[in-house]
N, C-alpha and C positions, 0 to 999 in steps of 0.2 A: 665575092657577092657585092656588086655595086648597087647602091641604093640612092635614089633621088627623092628622099623623103621630104625635102624642103618644098617640093612642088606639089605635095599632096594636100588636098583640102580637108577640112574637118569632117565633112560627110564621108569622104573616102576612109579616113582613119576610124571614124565611128563604125563604118561597115566592117573594117578589119576586126574591130573589137567584138562585133556581133558574132563573127565567125569563131574567134578565139574563145569567147564565153560559151558558145554552144559546144565546142570541143571539150572544154574543161568540165562540163556537166556530165560527161560520159566517162565511166571508169575505163581506163586503157588508152584514152585519147588526151593529148596535151595541147593546151593553147600554144605552147612552144612549137609543137609540130606544125600547126597552122601558120604561125609566124614565119617558120622556116620555109614553108611551101610558097607563101606569097611574098617572100623576100624582105621581111621587116625584122628578122630575128636580131641581127647585129644592132639595128637602130633601137630595138627594145632594150637590149642589155645596156647599151651605151647611154640611153636616156635615163634609165633608172639609176645608173651609176652617177650621172651628172647631178641628179637630185640628191643623192646621198652625199656627194662631194660638197655641195653647198651647205649642208647641215654640219658636216665635219669642219668646214672652213668658217663656220658661224656667219654665213651670208656675206662673204667678202665680195668686193666689187668685181674682182677678176672672174668669179664663178657665176655671177648673176646672168650674163648673156647665155651661157650654156644652160642654166636652169630654166630660163624662160623658153628657150628653144625646145628643151626636153618636155616642159609642161604643156606646150602647145601640141605635142605629140601624144603624151601619156594621158592627158585629161579626156579628150574625146575617145581615145582607145579604151580607157577604164570605164567610161560611161557606157560604151557599147558592150563591153564584157559583162557589166552588172545587169544591164537590161536583158541581154541574151541569156545569161545564166539563170535569171529569175524565171523567164518564160520557159526555157528548155527544161529546167528541173520541175517546173509546174506540170509540164506535159509528160515528161519521161518518168519522174519519180512519183509525184502526186501525194496527197495526204494518205494516212494509214488506212482510212476506210474506203479509199478509192485509188488503188494503185495505178501509176502511170504506165505508159506503153513499155518502158524498159523492165518493169517488174511483172509483166504478164507473160505467161507461157506462150500465148498465141502470137504476140507482137514482139516479144523480147528478141528472138533470133533475127528478125528483120533489122532491128536497130543495130545490133552488134555486127551483123553481116555488112551493113552499109559502111560502118566505120572501119571494119576489117579491110574492106576493099580500098577505102581511102588511104589508110596507113600503109598497106602493102604496096600500093602504086607509088607512094611518096617516099619510100625508103631510099630511093636513089638520090633524093635532093641533098641531104648532108654528105653522101658519098661523093657526089659530083664536086664538092668543095675541097676534097682531098686532091692536092695538086698532082702528085705522082704516087698512086697506090702501090704498096709493096706488101710483103708478107707481114711486116710489123703492123700495118694498118688492118689487115684481115684478122690478125690475132687480137688487136684492141677491140674490133667490132664484135668478135666472139665473146670477149670478156664482158662487153656491154650487155649483150643478149643474156649471158649467164647471170649477170647481176639481177636483171629483171626476173629471170626464172627463179632464182633463189629467193628473192624478195616475195614473189607471189606464192611461194610454197609455204609461207608462214602467215597465219591469220591470228591476231590476238583475240582474246575473249571479248565478247560484246560488252560485258560489265565494265571493262576498262574505259569505255567511251564516255562514262559519266564523270570520270576523274578529271579535275580541273587541270592538273599537271599534264595529263595525256592530251587534253584539248590544246594546250600550248605547244606540246611536242607535235601534235597533229598539224597545227598551224605552221610551224617551222618546216616540217617535211612536205606539207601540201603546197606551200608557196614555192619551195624549191622545185618540187616536181612540176608545177605549172609552167615553170620557165625552162624545163628540160624537155626537149623533143623526145617522145617515146615513153615518158613516165608521167602519168597524170595525177593531179591533186586529188581528183575523185577516187582514183585507185588507192592512194595512200589512206584516205579517210575510210574507204571500204575495208581495207585490211586492218585498220584500227577499230572497226566496229562503230565508226562515227558518221558514216556517209548519210544514212537515212535520217538520223537525228539532227544533223546539221542542216540538211535540206529542209526538213520539217520546221525547224526553228527559224530558218531564213524566211519561210512563207508565213509562219504562225506568229511572228513578232516577238518571240522569246529571245531577247538580245544577249542574255548572259553567256550562253555557249559561244555565240558569235564573237563577243568581246575577247574571250580567252583565245579563240582561234585567230582573231586579227592580231592580238598581241604576239602570238607565235609567228604569224606571217611577217610582222615588222622585224622581229629578231632574225628571221630567215633572210629578209632583204639585206640587212646590214652584214650578214655573214656570207651569203652565197653569191650575191651579184658581183662584188669585187673579185671574188675567187674565179667566177665564170669569165669575167672580162679579162682577167690575167691569162687564163688558159687559152682563150680565143686569140689574144694578142701574141702570146709567146709560143703556143703549141697548137696552132690552128688545125693542121692536118690530123694530128693525133686526137684532138678534141672532137672533130667532125667524125672520125672513124668510130669513136666510142658512142657518139650520139646515134650513128647509124645502127650500132648494135642494140642500143636502148629501144629504138623504134622496132627493130626485129623482135626483140623480146616482148614488146607490148602486144604482139599478135596473139600470144598465149591467152592474155586476158580478154581479148576481143573475139575469141573463138565463138561463133554464133550459138552453138548448141551446148547448153549447160543443164546441170541437174536441177537447179532451183534458181529462178530469176528474181525471187523476192527475199533472198537470204541477206542477213545483215553483213556477212563477210563474203569472201570470195567463194563462189560455188564451183565445184569440180566440173571440168569439161567432159562431154560425152564422146566416146569413141565412135569410129565409123560404123561398127556393127550395131551399136546401140541406136545410132541415128536411123539406120535403115530399118531397125525393128520397131522403133517408137514413132516414127513420123511417116506420113503418107508422101508419095512421090510428088504430088502437086505442091505440098508444103515445102519440100526440099528444093524444088525448082524455083518457087517464089523467093526463097531465101537467097538463092544464087542470083536472082534478078536484082535484089537489093545489093548484093555484093558487087555486081556490075555497075549499079548506080553509084556506089562509093568510088569505084575506079573512075567513072565519068566525072564525079565531083572533084576528085583529085586533079584530073586533067584540066577541068575548068578553072580551078584555083591557080594552077600553073600558068594558064593563059592570062589570068588576071594579073599575075606578077609581071608577065611580059608586057602587057598593056600599060601597067603603071610605070615601068621603066622607060617605055617609049613616050 
């Protein structure tokens, strides 16, 4: 994946952040997925690693140029992510007395269908980075999908979401998931019973839960990013095969038809027979239109990557 990130302007990078933040707000979609589609994933990991290196080196003169280069990329990207995350969670989640689109039975399937199509059409992106796919890579992809399936099969009790230790753990896991294509930070918080409470505190000004979550995120940065950079550097084909599997597994979470869209944890998916019994044909057709819109959005993001490289 060749990346000409040095030619990108701050507005471009801010726009990339907007896309990543919007993805991170939806359970089952990762900002890492969007970064992979638009061709900035390796730049993202390397930039974060460069910032961590300068802290480890106590701001040595050798690491300063890399730090400033990484900062020029990460600062507008982070600003875009924060702005987008705030707006999207406001629209999709909303306050307790006025649920957003993602929490309503009428509009929830449309949102999930859009992102289902986007991720489904994008699965080929990490797989294309496997130089010569063989049986080992197919096996690793299957392992990645199985990991997501097993993870989404367990939902912790909602009461654990108030525990400060669980908030820190949630921060560690959520930050790690945000950087992994196929596993979203929102999904992690959802399974921990923290998603709605964190989104509400983010908009309501209750900073204490956010501080514990950020502390966990910082811990996740120092532990996960160097590990991920090492895997990409030394085992790129195997890593991309696993990431492909993770994206495949995330489709389970993004299945549009669910039993309850306003549940604190993961809600069971409905089967085909239940969908046909419970929903009118026009409703099902409209959901597929949003699914097609997600595919179109994925294609548009890929064209954006091509344009940026040129």
